[in-house]
Backbone as CSV, one residue per row, in Angstrom:
resi,resn,N_x,N_y,N_z,CA_x,CA_y,CA_z,C_x,C_y,C_z
1,UNK,77.835,103.132,132.268,77.863,102.389,131.006,78.871,103.035,130.061
2,UNK,79.630,102.225,129.378,80.616,102.751,128.448,79.936,103.257,127.192
3,UNK,80.523,104.295,126.614,79.995,104.807,125.357,80.235,103.805,124.250
4,UNK,79.266,103.599,123.354,79.474,102.679,122.242,80.506,103.236,121.283
5,UNK,81.238,102.350,120.628,82.250,102.763,119.672,81.742,102.525,118.261
6,UNK,82.203,103.341,117.342,81.678,103.265,115.987,82.625,102.592,115.016
7,UNK,83.874,102.350,115.406,84.832,101.881,114.422,84.924,100.371,114.226
8,UNK,84.668,99.524,115.222,84.877,98.098,114.985,84.164,97.555,113.760
9,UNK,82.896,97.906,113.560,82.160,97.372,112.427,82.556,98.044,111.123
10,UNK,83.333,99.119,111.196,83.709,99.865,109.999,84.941,99.271,109.332
11,UNK,85.671,98.407,110.034,86.926,97.896,109.511,86.914,96.375,109.366
12,UNK,86.519,95.846,108.216,86.674,94.416,107.962,88.126,94.153,107.587
13,UNK,88.986,94.005,108.581,90.430,93.965,108.358,90.860,92.673,107.681
14,UNK,91.700,92.802,106.677,92.230,91.626,105.999,93.319,90.992,106.851
15,UNK,93.558,89.673,106.715,94.650,89.022,107.444,95.996,89.658,107.135
16,UNK,96.182,90.089,105.891,97.447,90.716,105.523,97.608,92.040,106.251
17,UNK,96.526,92.794,106.334,96.586,94.065,107.041,96.924,93.875,108.509
18,UNK,96.406,92.830,109.116,96.699,92.556,110.516,98.183,92.292,110.731
19,UNK,98.838,91.783,109.718,100.255,91.449,109.837,101.162,92.647,109.618
20,UNK,100.599,93.785,109.234,101.433,94.936,108.897,101.041,96.190,109.660
21,UNK,100.748,96.042,110.948,100.537,97.213,111.777,99.122,97.730,111.849
22,UNK,98.190,97.105,111.138,96.816,97.607,111.161,96.216,97.596,112.565
23,UNK,96.428,96.536,113.376,95.803,96.531,114.698,96.158,97.753,115.533
24,UNK,97.430,98.219,115.450,97.820,99.384,116.224,97.076,100.624,115.792
25,UNK,96.937,100.816,114.487,96.210,101.971,113.973,94.727,101.854,114.282
26,UNK,94.194,100.654,114.131,92.772,100.443,114.398,92.445,100.759,115.850
27,UNK,93.369,100.396,116.750,93.137,100.638,118.169,93.000,102.126,118.465
28,UNK,93.744,102.953,117.746,93.634,104.396,117.942,92.230,104.883,117.620
29,UNK,91.674,104.406,116.509,90.361,104.868,116.093,89.249,104.246,116.929
30,UNK,89.483,103.074,117.491,88.472,102.470,118.355,88.269,103.293,119.621
31,UNK,89.228,104.176,119.897,89.113,105.016,121.083,88.177,106.195,120.868
32,UNK,87.582,106.285,119.681,86.668,107.396,119.388,85.233,106.955,119.668
33,UNK,84.641,107.395,120.775,83.257,107.026,121.090,82.271,107.947,120.395
34,UNK,81.004,107.672,120.571,79.979,108.541,119.995,79.896,109.862,120.745
35,UNK,80.106,109.809,122.053,80.049,111.017,122.859,81.131,110.950,123.930
36,UNK,81.715,112.094,124.226,82.712,112.189,125.285,83.011,113.659,125.519
37,UNK,83.765,113.938,126.572,84.132,115.311,126.891,85.529,115.620,126.371
38,UNK,86.476,114.743,126.684,87.857,114.969,126.258,88.121,114.263,124.936
39,UNK,88.966,114.881,124.131,89.350,114.262,122.866,90.309,113.113,123.130
40,UNK,90.386,112.138,122.198,91.296,111.006,122.378,92.738,111.476,122.543
41,UNK,93.538,110.691,123.238,94.925,111.052,123.510,95.705,111.301,122.235
42,UNK,95.453,110.489,121.192,96.243,110.628,119.973,95.957,111.926,119.229
43,UNK,94.845,112.593,119.544,94.569,113.890,118.930,95.596,114.916,119.402
44,UNK,96.049,114.760,120.650,97.051,115.667,121.199,98.468,115.232,120.833
45,UNK,98.616,114.024,120.320,99.939,113.508,119.967,99.899,112.934,118.554
46,UNK,99.920,113.807,117.553,99.777,113.346,116.164,100.851,112.374,115.716
47,UNK,102.003,112.380,116.387,103.054,111.444,115.985,102.617,109.998,116.186
48,UNK,101.700,109.761,117.135,101.203,108.400,117.340,100.486,107.902,116.096
49,UNK,99.698,108.788,115.504,98.958,108.423,114.300,99.909,108.182,113.136
50,UNK,100.881,109.053,112.990,101.847,108.890,111.907,102.639,107.596,112.074
51,UNK,103.043,107.307,113.311,103.804,106.085,113.571,102.983,104.839,113.269
52,UNK,101.668,104.945,113.423,100.800,103.794,113.180,100.492,103.606,111.699
53,UNK,100.328,104.710,110.959,99.878,104.618,109.568,101.016,104.500,108.555
54,UNK,102.138,105.101,108.820,103.224,105.067,107.847,103.712,103.655,107.530
55,UNK,103.915,102.789,108.530,104.370,101.428,108.207,103.375,100.653,107.347
56,UNK,102.091,100.972,107.474,101.093,100.264,106.670,101.253,100.640,105.204
57,UNK,101.462,101.924,104.934,101.679,102.350,103.552,102.950,101.726,102.988
58,UNK,104.001,101.712,103.769,105.256,101.123,103.307,105.094,99.634,103.040
59,UNK,104.213,98.987,103.811,103.963,97.561,103.607,103.272,97.295,102.281
60,UNK,102.495,98.259,101.793,101.850,98.090,100.485,102.910,97.928,99.411
61,UNK,103.838,98.859,99.362,104.851,98.846,98.308,105.882,97.733,98.488
62,UNK,106.004,97.220,99.711,106.958,96.144,99.969,106.315,94.764,99.907
63,UNK,105.036,94.707,99.586,104.309,93.435,99.571,104.933,92.456,98.580
64,UNK,104.908,91.161,98.897,105.511,90.157,98.015,104.711,89.908,96.747
65,UNK,103.424,90.227,96.776,102.569,90.025,95.601,101.627,91.209,95.436
66,UNK,101.107,91.370,94.236,100.146,92.429,93.986,98.862,92.234,94.767
67,UNK,98.451,90.980,94.931,97.226,90.696,95.686,97.369,91.144,97.134
68,UNK,98.526,90.858,97.729,98.773,91.295,99.104,98.792,92.813,99.190
69,UNK,99.407,93.442,98.206,99.459,94.902,98.181,98.058,95.495,98.133
70,UNK,97.181,94.896,97.355,95.800,95.386,97.245,95.076,95.314,98.580
71,UNK,95.254,94.204,99.291,94.566,94.030,100.564,95.006,95.080,101.577
72,UNK,96.313,95.293,101.677,96.811,96.276,102.634,96.404,97.685,102.212
73,UNK,96.432,97.957,100.910,96.023,99.273,100.408,94.566,99.559,100.756
74,UNK,93.710,98.562,100.638,92.297,98.741,100.970,92.119,99.028,102.457
75,UNK,92.884,98.311,103.293,92.824,98.564,104.729,93.258,99.994,105.047
76,UNK,94.352,100.421,104.438,94.864,101.759,104.705,93.901,102.833,104.215
77,UNK,93.293,102.617,103.062,92.333,103.591,102.532,91.167,103.774,103.501
78,UNK,90.752,102.695,104.153,89.679,102.800,105.142,90.121,103.649,106.328
79,UNK,91.358,103.463,106.754,91.871,104.249,107.867,91.980,105.726,107.499
80,UNK,92.461,105.993,106.302,92.545,107.385,105.850,91.161,108.026,105.828
81,UNK,90.179,107.273,105.355,88.818,107.813,105.303,88.283,108.079,106.705
82,UNK,88.563,107.153,107.623,88.108,107.337,108.997,88.744,108.574,109.615
83,UNK,90.029,108.769,109.356,90.708,109.953,109.877,90.089,111.225,109.320
84,UNK,89.793,111.223,108.032,89.273,112.433,107.393,87.895,112.812,107.904
85,UNK,87.128,111.816,108.372,85.759,112.086,108.810,85.605,112.105,110.325
86,UNK,86.655,111.736,111.052,86.567,111.752,112.502,85.693,110.658,113.068
87,UNK,85.266,109.709,112.240,84.415,108.627,112.694,83.933,107.805,111.523
88,UNK,83.099,106.816,111.809,82.574,105.956,110.757,81.661,106.750,109.835
89,UNK,81.657,106.368,108.564,80.869,107.093,107.563,79.397,107.159,107.947
90,UNK,78.892,106.076,108.547,77.472,106.042,108.863,77.096,107.055,109.941
91,UNK,78.061,107.462,110.759,77.722,108.274,111.923,78.157,109.718,111.831
92,UNK,78.962,110.059,110.829,79.574,111.380,110.804,79.325,112.081,109.485
93,UNK,79.027,113.368,109.550,78.924,114.208,108.373,80.113,115.153,108.359
94,UNK,80.242,115.929,107.314,81.348,116.879,107.220,81.147,118.022,108.198
95,UNK,82.081,118.158,109.119,81.967,119.232,110.106,82.059,120.588,109.445
96,UNK,82.887,120.698,108.424,83.060,121.974,107.760,81.810,122.424,107.041
97,UNK,81.078,121.504,106.457,79.910,121.869,105.658,78.652,122.045,106.503
98,UNK,78.514,121.278,107.559,77.257,121.282,108.296,77.321,122.012,109.621
99,UNK,78.524,122.285,110.125,78.639,122.889,111.439,78.265,121.910,112.527
100,UNK,78.294,120.629,112.199,77.935,119.580,113.143,78.818,119.660,114.384
101,UNK,78.240,119.485,115.549,79.002,119.612,116.782,79.087,118.292,117.527
102,UNK,78.930,117.172,116.846,79.081,115.888,117.503,80.533,115.691,117.892
103,UNK,80.752,114.699,118.732,82.114,114.417,119.186,83.022,114.088,118.012
104,UNK,82.535,113.264,117.071,83.361,112.913,115.921,83.724,114.140,115.094
105,UNK,82.790,115.095,114.990,83.073,116.313,114.235,84.152,117.138,114.923
106,UNK,84.159,117.120,116.248,85.219,117.818,116.980,86.567,117.165,116.699
107,UNK,86.573,115.838,116.669,87.803,115.123,116.337,88.233,115.467,114.920
108,UNK,87.259,115.527,114.016,87.537,115.841,112.613,88.216,117.194,112.484
109,UNK,87.689,118.185,113.183,88.273,119.522,113.106,89.657,119.558,113.744
110,UNK,89.807,118.871,114.865,91.079,118.902,115.592,92.200,118.203,114.840
111,UNK,91.835,117.262,113.975,92.860,116.465,113.290,93.039,116.851,111.830
112,UNK,92.455,117.953,111.394,92.529,118.334,109.980,93.964,118.407,109.483
113,UNK,94.855,118.981,110.283,96.238,119.132,109.853,97.035,117.848,109.849
114,UNK,96.491,116.790,110.450,97.222,115.527,110.519,97.459,114.938,109.137
115,UNK,96.624,115.314,108.182,96.744,114.748,106.840,98.000,115.219,106.123
116,UNK,98.554,116.351,106.524,99.689,116.930,105.806,100.907,116.011,105.765
117,UNK,101.426,115.542,106.909,102.579,114.638,106.845,102.245,113.300,106.205
118,UNK,100.993,112.864,106.330,100.600,111.603,105.703,100.575,111.743,104.187
119,UNK,100.098,112.874,103.687,100.113,113.125,102.249,101.538,113.222,101.731
120,UNK,102.379,113.915,102.469,103.782,114.053,102.072,104.458,112.689,102.000
121,UNK,104.193,111.852,102.991,104.767,110.506,103.013,104.226,109.665,101.873
122,UNK,102.934,109.799,101.590,102.327,109.033,100.499,102.945,109.411,99.156
123,UNK,103.181,110.698,98.947,103.803,111.141,97.697,105.231,110.614,97.583
124,UNK,105.959,110.644,98.690,107.341,110.162,98.669,107.399,108.667,98.381
125,UNK,106.499,107.896,98.984,106.472,106.456,98.732,106.069,106.160,97.293
126,UNK,105.146,106.944,96.762,104.750,106.775,95.364,105.929,107.062,94.438
127,UNK,106.718,108.075,94.780,107.889,108.419,93.969,108.916,107.289,93.973
128,UNK,109.074,106.636,95.099,110.062,105.571,95.233,109.622,104.262,94.568
129,UNK,108.322,104.120,94.356,107.801,102.874,93.787,108.329,102.682,92.375
130,UNK,108.811,101.480,92.089,109.454,101.209,90.802,108.467,100.987,89.672
131,UNK,107.177,100.917,89.971,106.173,100.697,88.954,105.618,99.291,88.987
132,UNK,104.432,99.121,88.410,103.746,97.830,88.460,104.519,96.736,87.741
133,UNK,105.097,97.050,86.598,105.834,96.046,85.824,107.017,95.513,86.619
134,UNK,107.781,96.424,87.223,108.947,96.002,87.996,108.531,95.251,89.256
135,UNK,107.475,95.719,89.920,107.013,95.058,91.137,106.519,93.651,90.841
136,UNK,105.925,93.462,89.665,105.398,92.146,89.297,106.505,91.109,89.172
137,UNK,107.709,91.544,88.877,108.821,90.608,88.710,109.199,89.921,90.011
138,UNK,108.913,90.576,91.121,109.272,89.965,92.399,108.134,89.132,92.973
139,UNK,107.049,88.984,92.211,105.909,88.207,92.675,106.293,86.790,93.059
140,UNK,105.863,86.372,94.238,106.190,85.030,94.724,104.932,84.184,94.910
141,UNK,103.869,84.567,94.226,102.629,83.814,94.321,102.399,82.973,93.088
142,UNK,101.176,82.516,92.922,100.827,81.643,91.799,100.223,82.416,90.632
143,UNK,100.090,83.720,90.766,99.477,84.525,89.709,100.394,84.629,88.499
144,UNK,99.788,84.824,87.341,100.568,85.026,86.125,101.167,86.434,86.144
145,UNK,102.086,86.670,85.241,102.723,87.991,85.176,101.670,89.078,84.909
146,UNK,100.762,88.811,83.999,99.723,89.792,83.683,98.833,90.059,84.896
147,UNK,98.512,89.014,85.634,97.680,89.176,86.832,98.414,89.987,87.895
148,UNK,99.718,89.740,88.012,100.518,90.488,88.981,100.553,91.974,88.637
149,UNK,100.784,92.270,87.378,100.831,93.667,86.944,99.493,94.347,87.217
150,UNK,98.409,93.666,86.879,97.074,94.228,87.091,96.808,94.467,88.575
151,UNK,97.247,93.530,89.415,97.027,93.667,90.854,97.810,94.848,91.422
152,UNK,99.036,95.021,90.959,99.836,96.154,91.430,99.234,97.479,90.977
153,UNK,98.749,97.515,89.759,98.100,98.737,89.276,96.855,99.046,90.105
154,UNK,96.132,98.006,90.481,94.943,98.193,91.308,95.328,98.726,92.686
155,UNK,96.405,98.204,93.259,96.855,98.670,94.573,97.205,100.152,94.532
156,UNK,97.915,100.559,93.483,98.282,101.970,93.332,97.033,102.832,93.167
157,UNK,96.062,102.338,92.410,94.817,103.071,92.205,94.058,103.244,93.514
158,UNK,94.037,102.196,94.332,93.358,102.267,95.626,94.007,103.340,96.503
159,UNK,95.329,103.385,96.496,96.034,104.389,97.293,95.748,105.799,96.788
160,UNK,95.721,105.961,95.484,95.448,107.285,94.926,94.039,107.745,95.271
161,UNK,93.087,106.824,95.183,91.714,107.168,95.553,91.616,107.446,97.049
162,UNK,92.354,106.656,97.838,92.345,106.869,99.281,92.926,108.206,99.681
163,UNK,93.885,108.686,98.890,94.500,109.982,99.189,93.481,111.113,99.138
164,UNK,92.435,110.935,98.352,91.411,111.981,98.285,90.700,112.145,99.625
165,UNK,90.662,111.077,100.430,90.067,111.196,101.763,90.881,112.148,102.624
166,UNK,92.212,112.055,102.502,93.065,112.965,103.256,92.852,114.403,102.801
167,UNK,92.684,114.590,101.497,92.416,115.932,100.982,91.049,116.431,101.440
168,UNK,90.091,115.511,101.564,88.765,115.903,102.052,88.855,116.551,103.430
169,UNK,89.756,116.026,104.268,89.882,116.563,105.624,90.465,117.962,105.626
170,UNK,91.050,118.377,104.496,91.660,119.701,104.391,90.805,120.673,103.583
171,UNK,89.608,120.250,103.223,88.747,121.126,102.427,88.462,122.420,103.180
172,UNK,88.683,123.524,102.508,88.480,124.824,103.129,89.699,125.356,103.854
173,UNK,90.725,124.516,104.020,91.956,124.932,104.708,93.045,125.184,103.671
174,UNK,92.816,126.175,102.836,93.749,126.441,101.742,95.134,126.813,102.247
175,UNK,95.208,127.447,103.413,96.517,127.822,103.950,97.343,126.591,104.294
176,UNK,96.684,125.526,104.740,97.399,124.288,105.038,97.876,123.620,103.755
177,UNK,97.014,123.604,102.739,97.397,123.021,101.456,98.545,123.798,100.824
178,UNK,98.477,125.117,100.921,99.543,125.940,100.361,100.851,125.719,101.117
179,UNK,100.738,125.543,102.434,101.926,125.273,103.236,102.575,123.960,102.855
180,UNK,101.749,122.940,102.604,102.286,121.653,102.177,102.967,121.780,100.825
181,UNK,102.317,122.458,99.903,102.888,122.647,98.564,104.243,123.346,98.645
182,UNK,104.325,124.376,99.469,105.567,125.137,99.591,106.687,124.312,100.211
183,UNK,106.325,123.331,101.042,107.344,122.527,101.725,107.908,121.412,100.854
184,UNK,107.231,121.102,99.753,107.652,119.992,98.903,108.685,120.438,97.880
185,UNK,109.526,119.504,97.496,110.489,119.719,96.418,110.070,118.879,95.220
186,UNK,110.555,119.256,94.071,110.283,118.454,92.884,110.970,117.092,93.013
187,UNK,110.353,116.008,92.541,109.099,115.976,91.775,107.838,115.906,92.636
188,UNK,108.000,115.924,93.973,106.833,115.789,94.846,105.862,116.951,94.674
189,UNK,106.402,118.133,94.394,105.533,119.298,94.223,104.603,119.112,93.024
190,UNK,105.153,118.640,91.926,104.330,118.404,90.731,103.345,117.263,90.965
191,UNK,103.778,116.242,91.696,102.893,115.127,92.011,101.721,115.605,92.855
192,UNK,102.000,116.500,93.802,100.929,117.031,94.641,99.953,117.862,93.820
193,UNK,100.465,118.678,92.904,99.595,119.487,92.048,98.668,118.597,91.235
194,UNK,99.199,117.492,90.735,98.376,116.568,89.949,97.303,115.923,90.825
195,UNK,97.702,115.482,92.028,96.748,114.871,92.953,95.670,115.868,93.356
196,UNK,96.076,117.069,93.699,95.131,118.095,94.131,94.196,118.497,92.997
197,UNK,94.743,118.596,91.783,93.910,118.946,90.639,92.866,117.886,90.353
198,UNK,93.257,116.614,90.446,92.303,115.530,90.246,91.234,115.514,91.315
199,UNK,91.629,115.825,92.540,90.659,115.880,93.645,89.645,116.998,93.415
200,UNK,90.113,118.144,93.003,89.204,119.257,92.746,88.229,118.952,91.616
201,UNK,88.702,118.205,90.635,87.877,117.935,89.461,86.929,116.767,89.656
202,UNK,87.407,115.722,90.334,86.616,114.487,90.403,86.290,114.023,91.820
203,UNK,87.250,114.127,92.730,87.099,113.435,93.999,86.634,114.260,95.160
204,UNK,86.343,115.531,94.940,85.996,116.394,96.053,84.725,115.925,96.742
205,UNK,84.757,115.947,98.067,83.615,115.495,98.862,82.393,116.366,98.583
206,UNK,81.280,115.744,98.293,80.061,116.476,97.953,78.986,116.361,99.032
207,UNK,79.348,115.828,100.197,78.379,115.715,101.272,77.422,114.557,101.089
208,UNK,77.772,113.599,100.232,76.912,112.447,99.965,77.563,111.213,100.558
209,UNK,76.821,110.441,101.342,77.361,109.233,101.945,76.800,108.011,101.268
């Protein structure tokens, strides 16, 4: 009998997300069963994960409307959260805090460093973004200008909140965080300090699901 998978019910994928690479990323996480001996192939090849997730983030900022950007951002935030926890929220606790030895916790520990290039890419894409007001000008939907601006601001907020999931996966790994900080140049370094400071103050994982 095949091991049951925990991810299908965790991802109510939007149609927009399906059009921007989400199925490829989702397929990677669907390979995480409740129990197994060997870790998934993508754990040994982190570039597969980066190749799957980076285009989704870029699709957020390239979206034709703020509403579309929000949908893709929500999909990506779910993927980031799944990566940070090594499995669906309902089935996995923090491996670092509990010493949990489930299969998902092993995946969680093995992939902790995967968040580093994803965080770096997220900061770079945020830096390149022209802002909600400018993005609203290219809106090709039926929304008003004010609605477009609000939708773009919401998309950016979703991404910022989602980034805390990536930081959650690095909790306790100060050497990795310091390494990322040292590798960044301004203004990305200052952006990372702001993100990390906000995470420490407000978004840090407290072991509550």
